N, CA, C and O atoms as CSV, one atom per row, in Angstrom:
chain,resi,resn,atom,element,x,y,z
A,1,MET,N,N,-18.410,-7.430,-30.285
A,1,MET,CA,C,-16.970,-7.586,-30.239
A,1,MET,C,C,-16.551,-8.192,-28.907
A,1,MET,O,O,-17.082,-7.822,-27.860
A,2,ASP,N,N,-15.646,-9.079,-28.942
A,2,ASP,CA,C,-15.173,-9.821,-27.786
A,2,ASP,C,C,-14.149,-9.000,-26.988
A,2,ASP,O,O,-13.150,-8.562,-27.558
A,3,ASN,N,N,-14.373,-8.783,-25.687
A,3,ASN,CA,C,-13.447,-8.025,-24.845
A,3,ASN,C,C,-12.114,-8.732,-24.670
A,3,ASN,O,O,-11.102,-8.079,-24.417
A,4,LEU,N,N,-12.094,-10.046,-24.797
A,4,LEU,CA,C,-10.862,-10.796,-24.599
A,4,LEU,C,C,-9.820,-10.490,-25.668
A,4,LEU,O,O,-8.628,-10.686,-25.435
A,5,SER,N,N,-10.240,-10.019,-26.820
A,5,SER,CA,C,-9.282,-9.724,-27.883
A,5,SER,C,C,-8.451,-8.487,-27.583
A,5,SER,O,O,-7.454,-8.243,-28.263
A,6,ASN,N,N,-8.835,-7.700,-26.584
A,6,ASN,CA,C,-8.126,-6.469,-26.247
A,6,ASN,C,C,-7.284,-6.586,-24.981
A,6,ASN,O,O,-6.915,-5.572,-24.389
A,7,LEU,N,N,-6.983,-7.783,-24.570
A,7,LEU,CA,C,-6.272,-7.955,-23.305
A,7,LEU,C,C,-4.802,-7.560,-23.360
A,7,LEU,O,O,-4.221,-7.267,-22.315
A,8,GLY,N,N,-4.197,-7.540,-24.497
A,8,GLY,CA,C,-2.785,-7.183,-24.564
A,8,GLY,C,C,-1.913,-8.414,-24.407
A,8,GLY,O,O,-2.398,-9.545,-24.450
A,9,THR,N,N,-0.648,-8.187,-24.229
A,9,THR,CA,C,0.300,-9.292,-24.117
A,9,THR,C,C,0.805,-9.399,-22.697
A,9,THR,O,O,0.782,-8.411,-21.963
A,10,PRO,N,N,1.263,-10.573,-22.285
A,10,PRO,CA,C,1.781,-10.730,-20.932
A,10,PRO,C,C,3.018,-9.866,-20.706
A,10,PRO,O,O,3.844,-9.686,-21.602
A,11,LEU,N,N,3.125,-9.337,-19.493
A,11,LEU,CA,C,4.302,-8.574,-19.092
A,11,LEU,C,C,5.232,-9.504,-18.336
A,11,LEU,O,O,4.780,-10.412,-17.639
A,12,GLU,N,N,6.510,-9.283,-18.471
A,12,GLU,CA,C,7.467,-10.084,-17.720
A,12,GLU,C,C,8.231,-9.199,-16.766
A,12,GLU,O,O,8.656,-8.103,-17.134
A,13,LEU,N,N,8.409,-9.662,-15.550
A,13,LEU,CA,C,9.202,-8.976,-14.549
A,13,LEU,C,C,10.434,-9.817,-14.318
A,13,LEU,O,O,10.325,-10.988,-13.955
A,14,THR,N,N,11.604,-9.244,-14.522
A,14,THR,CA,C,12.829,-9.985,-14.312
A,14,THR,C,C,13.489,-9.490,-13.035
A,14,THR,O,O,13.800,-8.305,-12.909
A,15,VAL,N,N,13.699,-10.385,-12.104
A,15,VAL,CA,C,14.392,-10.095,-10.863
A,15,VAL,C,C,15.791,-10.656,-11.012
A,15,VAL,O,O,15.971,-11.787,-11.465
A,16,GLU,N,N,16.781,-9.865,-10.629
A,16,GLU,CA,C,18.165,-10.283,-10.812
A,16,GLU,C,C,18.394,-11.689,-10.259
A,16,GLU,O,O,18.030,-11.989,-9.123
A,17,GLY,N,N,18.999,-12.538,-11.076
A,17,GLY,CA,C,19.319,-13.900,-10.660
A,17,GLY,C,C,18.178,-14.885,-10.819
A,17,GLY,O,O,18.334,-16.063,-10.498
A,18,GLU,N,N,17.035,-14.430,-11.308
A,18,GLU,CA,C,15.883,-15.317,-11.478
A,18,GLU,C,C,15.391,-15.249,-12.904
A,18,GLU,O,O,15.686,-14.300,-13.631
A,19,SER,N,N,14.641,-16.258,-13.298
A,19,SER,CA,C,14.026,-16.207,-14.622
A,19,SER,C,C,12.854,-15.231,-14.569
A,19,SER,O,O,12.346,-14.946,-13.484
A,20,PRO,N,N,12.411,-14.710,-15.727
A,20,PRO,CA,C,11.325,-13.724,-15.746
A,20,PRO,C,C,10.027,-14.273,-15.157
A,20,PRO,O,O,9.706,-15.451,-15.311
A,21,HIS,N,N,9.296,-13.399,-14.485
A,21,HIS,CA,C,7.969,-13.715,-13.955
A,21,HIS,C,C,6.950,-13.089,-14.884
A,21,HIS,O,O,7.083,-11.921,-15.249
A,22,VAL,N,N,5.944,-13.838,-15.270
A,22,VAL,CA,C,4.878,-13.272,-16.100
A,22,VAL,C,C,3.896,-12.581,-15.171
A,22,VAL,O,O,3.364,-13.192,-14.244
A,23,LEU,N,N,3.659,-11.287,-15.430
A,23,LEU,CA,C,2.781,-10.497,-14.583
A,23,LEU,C,C,1.332,-10.537,-15.026
A,23,LEU,O,O,0.439,-10.211,-14.244
A,24,GLY,N,N,1.088,-10.923,-16.237
A,24,GLY,CA,C,-0.270,-10.908,-16.754
A,24,GLY,C,C,-0.324,-9.961,-17.923
A,24,GLY,O,O,0.697,-9.693,-18.557
A,25,THR,N,N,-1.488,-9.455,-18.216
A,25,THR,CA,C,-1.609,-8.556,-19.355
A,25,THR,C,C,-1.881,-7.153,-18.871
A,25,THR,O,O,-2.366,-6.946,-17.759
A,26,GLY,N,N,-1.570,-6.210,-19.701
A,26,GLY,CA,C,-1.824,-4.830,-19.328
A,26,GLY,C,C,-1.568,-3.909,-20.489
A,26,GLY,O,O,-1.117,-4.332,-21.554
A,27,HIS,N,N,-1.853,-2.674,-20.279
A,27,HIS,CA,C,-1.708,-1.687,-21.332
A,27,HIS,C,C,-0.894,-0.507,-20.827
A,27,HIS,O,O,-1.141,-0.007,-19.729
A,28,GLY,N,N,0.056,-0.065,-21.602
A,28,GLY,CA,C,0.764,1.194,-21.437
A,28,GLY,C,C,1.262,1.497,-20.049
A,28,GLY,O,O,1.868,0.656,-19.386
A,29,THR,N,N,0.992,2.732,-19.614
A,29,THR,CA,C,1.544,3.288,-18.387
A,29,THR,C,C,1.123,2.512,-17.150
A,29,THR,O,O,1.938,2.307,-16.250
A,30,LEU,N,N,-0.113,2.080,-17.084
A,30,LEU,CA,C,-0.590,1.344,-15.913
A,30,LEU,C,C,0.222,0.076,-15.707
A,30,LEU,O,O,0.654,-0.214,-14.591
A,31,ALA,N,N,0.430,-0.674,-16.770
A,31,ALA,CA,C,1.200,-1.905,-16.671
A,31,ALA,C,C,2.640,-1.608,-16.290
A,31,ALA,O,O,3.215,-2.309,-15.457
A,32,PHE,N,N,3.235,-0.574,-16.890
A,32,PHE,CA,C,4.608,-0.200,-16.567
A,32,PHE,C,C,4.705,0.233,-15.114
A,32,PHE,O,O,5.665,-0.112,-14.425
A,33,SER,N,N,3.723,0.983,-14.647
A,33,SER,CA,C,3.709,1.456,-13.270
A,33,SER,C,C,3.659,0.283,-12.288
A,33,SER,O,O,4.372,0.282,-11.285
A,34,LEU,N,N,2.831,-0.700,-12.572
A,34,LEU,CA,C,2.725,-1.880,-11.719
A,34,LEU,C,C,4.031,-2.656,-11.724
A,34,LEU,O,O,4.502,-3.098,-10.676
A,35,ASP,N,N,4.617,-2.821,-12.905
A,35,ASP,CA,C,5.900,-3.507,-13.038
A,35,ASP,C,C,6.960,-2.803,-12.189
A,35,ASP,O,O,7.724,-3.452,-11.475
A,36,SER,N,N,7.000,-1.483,-12.272
A,36,SER,CA,C,7.974,-0.700,-11.500
A,36,SER,C,C,7.727,-0.830,-9.995
A,36,SER,O,O,8.669,-0.954,-9.212
A,37,GLU,N,N,6.468,-0.802,-9.605
A,37,GLU,CA,C,6.120,-0.920,-8.185
A,37,GLU,C,C,6.545,-2.272,-7.626
A,37,GLU,O,O,7.078,-2.351,-6.520
A,38,ILE,N,N,6.309,-3.330,-8.387
A,38,ILE,CA,C,6.708,-4.669,-7.951
A,38,ILE,C,C,8.224,-4.761,-7.836
A,38,ILE,O,O,8.738,-5.284,-6.848
A,39,LYS,N,N,8.941,-4.261,-8.831
A,39,LYS,CA,C,10.410,-4.289,-8.795
A,39,LYS,C,C,10.943,-3.528,-7.587
A,39,LYS,O,O,11.858,-3.996,-6.910
A,40,GLU,N,N,10.374,-2.357,-7.316
A,40,GLU,CA,C,10.825,-1.549,-6.180
A,40,GLU,C,C,10.577,-2.275,-4.856
A,40,GLU,O,O,11.430,-2.270,-3.969
A,41,LEU,N,N,9.411,-2.892,-4.733
A,41,LEU,CA,C,9.116,-3.623,-3.500
A,41,LEU,C,C,10.099,-4.774,-3.297
A,41,LEU,O,O,10.575,-4.998,-2.185
A,42,LEU,N,N,10.401,-5.501,-4.369
A,42,LEU,CA,C,11.316,-6.634,-4.263
A,42,LEU,C,C,12.738,-6.196,-3.912
A,42,LEU,O,O,13.503,-6.988,-3.362
A,43,LYS,N,N,13.101,-4.963,-4.216
A,43,LYS,CA,C,14.435,-4.443,-3.900
A,43,LYS,C,C,14.474,-3.680,-2.584
A,43,LYS,O,O,15.556,-3.403,-2.068
A,44,SER,N,N,13.338,-3.342,-2.044
A,44,SER,CA,C,13.257,-2.459,-0.883
A,44,SER,C,C,13.783,-3.098,0.400
A,44,SER,O,O,13.366,-4.198,0.764
A,45,PRO,N,N,14.697,-2.409,1.087
A,45,PRO,CA,C,15.154,-2.912,2.380
A,45,PRO,C,C,14.065,-2.798,3.457
A,45,PRO,O,O,14.151,-3.445,4.500
A,46,ALA,N,N,13.055,-1.984,3.202
A,46,ALA,CA,C,11.965,-1.815,4.165
A,46,ALA,C,C,10.965,-2.961,4.110
A,46,ALA,O,O,10.253,-3.203,5.085
A,47,ALA,N,N,10.899,-3.663,3.000
A,47,ALA,CA,C,9.968,-4.787,2.864
A,47,ALA,C,C,10.561,-6.019,3.545
A,47,ALA,O,O,11.764,-6.265,3.460
A,48,SER,N,N,9.724,-6.775,4.208
A,48,SER,CA,C,10.192,-7.971,4.902
A,48,SER,C,C,10.622,-9.049,3.906
A,48,SER,O,O,10.142,-9.099,2.773
A,49,ASP,N,N,11.525,-9.898,4.351
A,49,ASP,CA,C,11.943,-11.022,3.513
A,49,ASP,C,C,10.752,-11.920,3.194
A,49,ASP,O,O,10.657,-12.456,2.090
A,50,TRP,N,N,9.842,-12.087,4.156
A,50,TRP,CA,C,8.657,-12.907,3.939
A,50,TRP,C,C,7.814,-12.344,2.802
A,50,TRP,O,O,7.366,-13.089,1.931
A,51,LEU,N,N,7.595,-11.020,2.807
A,51,LEU,CA,C,6.793,-10.408,1.758
A,51,LEU,C,C,7.461,-10.554,0.400
A,51,LEU,O,O,6.802,-10.890,-0.584
A,52,LYS,N,N,8.752,-10.307,0.339
A,52,LYS,CA,C,9.481,-10.429,-0.931
A,52,LYS,C,C,9.436,-11.856,-1.461
A,52,LYS,O,O,9.204,-12.078,-2.650
A,53,GLU,N,N,9.656,-12.819,-0.578
A,53,GLU,CA,C,9.634,-14.223,-1.010
A,53,GLU,C,C,8.225,-14.635,-1.451
A,53,GLU,O,O,8.058,-15.323,-2.458
A,54,SER,N,N,7.225,-14.211,-0.690
A,54,SER,CA,C,5.838,-14.544,-1.039
A,54,SER,C,C,5.444,-13.941,-2.376
A,54,SER,O,O,4.799,-14.600,-3.192
A,55,LEU,N,N,5.830,-12.691,-2.606
A,55,LEU,CA,C,5.520,-12.043,-3.877
A,55,LEU,C,C,6.241,-12.736,-5.025
A,55,LEU,O,O,5.646,-12.979,-6.075
A,56,SER,N,N,7.508,-13.051,-4.836
A,56,SER,CA,C,8.270,-13.739,-5.891
A,56,SER,C,C,7.632,-15.079,-6.239
A,56,SER,O,O,7.512,-15.425,-7.414
A,57,LEU,N,N,7.224,-15.828,-5.226
A,57,LEU,CA,C,6.565,-17.116,-5.470
A,57,LEU,C,C,5.212,-16.923,-6.141
A,57,LEU,O,O,4.854,-17.685,-7.039
A,58,ALA,N,N,4.460,-15.916,-5.717
A,58,ALA,CA,C,3.141,-15.663,-6.298
A,58,ALA,C,C,3.240,-15.272,-7.768
A,58,ALA,O,O,2.363,-15.622,-8.558
A,59,LEU,N,N,4.293,-14.555,-8.143
A,59,LEU,CA,C,4.457,-14.126,-9.531
A,59,LEU,C,C,4.716,-15.295,-10.470
A,59,LEU,O,O,4.538,-15.172,-11.682
A,60,LYS,N,N,5.131,-16.415,-9.920
A,60,LYS,CA,C,5.391,-17.607,-10.732
A,60,LYS,C,C,4.129,-18.437,-10.932
A,60,LYS,O,O,4.117,-19.364,-11.742
A,61,ARG,N,N,3.076,-18.113,-10.202
A,61,ARG,CA,C,1.833,-18.876,-10.238
A,61,ARG,C,C,0.834,-18.260,-11.204
A,61,ARG,O,O,1.042,-17.161,-11.717
A,62,ASP,N,N,-0.243,-18.976,-11.442
A,62,ASP,CA,C,-1.367,-18.415,-12.171
A,62,ASP,C,C,-1.842,-17.186,-11.400
A,62,ASP,O,O,-2.060,-17.257,-10.190
A,63,CYS,N,N,-2.003,-16.061,-12.094
A,63,CYS,CA,C,-2.315,-14.807,-11.405
A,63,CYS,C,C,-3.659,-14.846,-10.664
A,63,CYS,O,O,-3.784,-14.252,-9.594
A,64,VAL,N,N,-4.651,-15.526,-11.209
A,64,VAL,CA,C,-5.960,-15.603,-10.559
A,64,VAL,C,C,-5.866,-16.449,-9.286
A,64,VAL,O,O,-6.389,-16.056,-8.243
A,65,ASP,N,N,-5.211,-17.595,-9.364
A,65,ASP,CA,C,-5.048,-18.449,-8.187
A,65,ASP,C,C,-4.263,-17.723,-7.099
A,65,ASP,O,O,-4.628,-17.775,-5.924
A,66,ALA,N,N,-3.187,-17.047,-7.491
A,66,ALA,CA,C,-2.366,-16.329,-6.513
A,66,ALA,C,C,-3.160,-15.207,-5.841
A,66,ALA,O,O,-3.081,-15.036,-4.625
A,67,ALA,N,N,-3.920,-14.449,-6.621
A,67,ALA,CA,C,-4.714,-13.350,-6.063
A,67,ALA,C,C,-5.796,-13.885,-5.121
A,67,ALA,O,O,-6.036,-13.312,-4.058
A,68,ASN,N,N,-6.452,-14.988,-5.515
A,68,ASN,CA,C,-7.475,-15.580,-4.645
A,68,ASN,C,C,-6.875,-16.085,-3.345
A,68,ASN,O,O,-7.445,-15.863,-2.276
A,69,ASP,N,N,-5.740,-16.758,-3.416
A,69,ASP,CA,C,-5.085,-17.261,-2.206
A,69,ASP,C,C,-4.630,-16.112,-1.312
A,69,ASP,O,O,-4.736,-16.196,-0.088
A,70,ALA,N,N,-4.123,-15.041,-1.921
A,70,ALA,CA,C,-3.689,-13.874,-1.144
A,70,ALA,C,C,-4.867,-13.230,-0.419
A,70,ALA,O,O,-4.734,-12.761,0.712
A,71,GLU,N,N,-6.024,-13.214,-1.088
A,71,GLU,CA,C,-7.214,-12.652,-0.460
A,71,GLU,C,C,-7.654,-13.484,0.742
A,71,GLU,O,O,-8.018,-12.928,1.778
A,72,VAL,N,N,-7.625,-14.801,0.613
A,72,VAL,CA,C,-7.978,-15.690,1.731
A,72,VAL,C,C,-6.992,-15.495,2.880
A,72,VAL,O,O,-7.399,-15.380,4.036
A,73,LEU,N,N,-5.706,-15.457,2.567
A,73,LEU,CA,C,-4.676,-15.266,3.585
A,73,LEU,C,C,-4.850,-13.922,4.292
A,73,LEU,O,O,-4.767,-13.847,5.518
A,74,SER,N,N,-5.092,-12.865,3.522
A,74,SER,CA,C,-5.296,-11.541,4.094
A,74,SER,C,C,-6.485,-11.529,5.051
A,74,SER,O,O,-6.402,-10.978,6.149
A,75,ASP,N,N,-7.588,-12.138,4.628
A,75,ASP,CA,C,-8.780,-12.192,5.469
A,75,ASP,C,C,-8.502,-12.925,6.774
A,75,ASP,O,O,-8.860,-12.440,7.847
A,76,LEU,N,N,-7.867,-14.090,6.692
A,76,LEU,CA,C,-7.571,-14.864,7.900
A,76,LEU,C,C,-6.635,-14.107,8.850
A,76,LEU,O,O,-6.867,-14.075,10.059
A,77,LEU,N,N,-5.588,-13.505,8.304
A,77,LEU,CA,C,-4.635,-12.769,9.143
A,77,LEU,C,C,-5.269,-11.533,9.771
A,77,LEU,O,O,-4.989,-11.214,10.927
A,78,ASN,N,N,-6.124,-10.833,9.017
A,78,ASN,CA,C,-6.804,-9.657,9.575
A,78,ASN,C,C,-7.756,-10.041,10.702
A,78,ASN,O,O,-7.804,-9.375,11.736
A,79,ARG,N,N,-8.518,-11.123,10.496
A,79,ARG,CA,C,-9.440,-11.561,11.556
A,79,ARG,C,C,-8.679,-12.046,12.781
A,79,ARG,O,O,-9.102,-11.795,13.910
A,80,ARG,N,N,-7.567,-12.733,12.574
A,80,ARG,CA,C,-6.733,-13.194,13.696
A,80,ARG,C,C,-6.189,-12.008,14.476
A,80,ARG,O,O,-6.195,-12.006,15.707
A,81,CYS,N,N,-5.720,-11.007,13.755
A,81,CYS,CA,C,-5.191,-9.805,14.389
A,81,CYS,C,C,-6.265,-9.097,15.214
A,81,CYS,O,O,-6.006,-8.661,16.335
A,82,GLU,N,N,-7.471,-8.985,14.655
A,82,GLU,CA,C,-8.579,-8.364,15.377
A,82,GLU,C,C,-8.892,-9.112,16.667
A,82,GLU,O,O,-9.106,-8.497,17.712
A,83,GLU,N,N,-8.920,-10.449,16.590
A,83,GLU,CA,C,-9.218,-11.243,17.788
A,83,GLU,C,C,-8.131,-11.079,18.849
A,83,GLU,O,O,-8.438,-10.942,20.033
A,84,ILE,N,N,-6.889,-11.093,18.442
A,84,ILE,CA,C,-5.785,-10.927,19.387
A,84,ILE,C,C,-5.846,-9.542,20.027
A,84,ILE,O,O,-5.636,-9.399,21.232
A,85,THR,N,N,-6.132,-8.524,19.217
A,85,THR,CA,C,-6.221,-7.157,19.736
A,85,THR,C,C,-7.383,-7.022,20.711
A,85,THR,O,O,-7.227,-6.428,21.778
A,86,LYS,N,N,-8.552,-7.568,20.356
A,86,LYS,CA,C,-9.710,-7.510,21.256
A,86,LYS,C,C,-9.410,-8.205,22.576
A,86,LYS,O,O,-9.746,-7.693,23.644
A,87,ALA,N,N,-8.778,-9.371,22.502
A,87,ALA,CA,C,-8.447,-10.115,23.718
A,87,ALA,C,C,-7.474,-9.323,24.596
A,87,ALA,O,O,-7.623,-9.299,25.818
A,88,ALA,N,N,-6.503,-8.691,23.994
A,88,ALA,CA,C,-5.527,-7.902,24.742
A,88,ALA,C,C,-6.189,-6.693,25.391
A,88,ALA,O,O,-5.888,-6.353,26.535
A,89,LEU,N,N,-7.095,-6.042,24.657
A,89,LEU,CA,C,-7.786,-4.872,25.203
A,89,LEU,C,C,-8.745,-5.248,26.332
A,89,LEU,O,O,-8.939,-4.468,27.264
A,90,SER,N,N,-9.336,-6.421,26.255
A,90,SER,CA,C,-10.272,-6.851,27.302
A,90,SER,C,C,-9.553,-7.162,28.616
A,90,SER,O,O,-10.180,-7.174,29.675
A,91,ARG,N,N,-8.269,-7.408,28.557
A,91,ARG,CA,C,-7.493,-7.694,29.768
A,91,ARG,C,C,-6.966,-6.416,30.423
A,91,ARG,O,O,-6.376,-6.470,31.502
A,92,MET,N,N,-7.172,-5.290,29.789
A,92,MET,CA,C,-6.657,-4.024,30.332
A,92,MET,C,C,-7.551,-3.456,31.392
A,92,MET,O,O,-7.256,-2.396,31.946
């Protein structure tokens, strides 16, 4: 039996004033929970405008491409942060 036949249907996330974003496929509570988490983050005053805008743009893209690009970005930013921190500590 093919696992692809059980993927489910795409979920849509609608942000006020925007067209729906397709989140991908999912099942039941897990998918609903992710949808709710994304909506809350996009509405949160604690989240930066950069994060909200980046997430909104990523939701409009192919989910695999967006996730891969986010992973590359995360890796580069983490390594940059480590280098800056090490350099600052070495000057102390």
